C-alpha positions, 0 to 999 in steps of 0.5 A: 805407363808413364812412358806412354803418358808421355809420349802421348802428352809430347804427340799432343804438343806436337799437333798443338803447334799445328793448330791455327792460332786466333788472334783477339780480334779473330776470337772477338768477331766470332763472338760478335758474329754468334751473339748477333745471330742469337739476338736476330733469332730472338727477334724473329721468334718474338715476331712469329709469337705475336703473329702466328696466333692471329692466323687462328681468326681464319679457322672456322668457328674461332671468331664465334668461340671468342664470344665467351668473353661477352657471355661471361661479361668480361667483354670490356676488361678482356679487350682492354687486357688484350689492347694493353698486352699487344702495346707491351709486346710490340714494345718488346719486339721493338727493344729486341730490334734495337738490340740487334742493331746495336750489336751488329755495329759494335766494334768494342768488346766491352760494349758487346758484354754491355749489350749483351747484358741488357739483352738478356735483362730484356729477354728475362722481362718479356717471359716474365710479362708474358707469363704473367699476362697469360696467368692473369687472363686465365683467372679473369677467366675463372673469375668471370666464370665464378661471378656469372649467374648463368654459367651453365646456360652459357656453356650448354647448347641452347641453355639445356641441361646436359647433366643431373648434377646440381647447378651450383655444384656443377659451377664450381666443378667448372670454375675449379676445372678452369682454375687447375687448367689456367695453372698447367697451361701457364706451367706448359707456356713457361716450358716452352719459354724455358726452351726457346729463350732459355737456349738462346740465353745460355748461348749469350751467357756462354758468349759473354763469359768468353768475352770476359776471358778475352778481356783478362 
């Protein structure tokens, strides 16, 4: 048994001698290119995430459904939230662009490690902000529903009753349903963010650890 293991070990050592040996610069270049590509994809995804939802406005009935904010009496608040959200998201997209341009021209491993750390922080702050805004917007709608005295009429066609349930009870059911939907929706979006940005973050972390090993 030991003889077999020794033969395998010697055979592997012989093969290892013929494997290509990469220099420090070659390894750094590989990590640098991978990191640049990852940040480019982060930039692309963030831009798509910002622009694609606006295509929904081209669908029939979407514009009309947006009148719900006005009917609930929260149009000014919702408009303010959307403007604030747009400005902050555009800021984050610009930051991702800066990170990409910075990483694309680096020729120093320590600087690359520093930029990877900055990129990781920017992604985390972006995800936290996006999920927080989603949750806060849903909560504003929920509170708007609760404070609206004509909630049943708002959601009923032509203002007619569609059920025999008492209005007060129906209102609480609708508000409670919206609150549950908000939590589930934010949780699902959190999962989507985890899959998209989490995967890219793990790759960046792997690159960072490889750079650390190069510096040892």
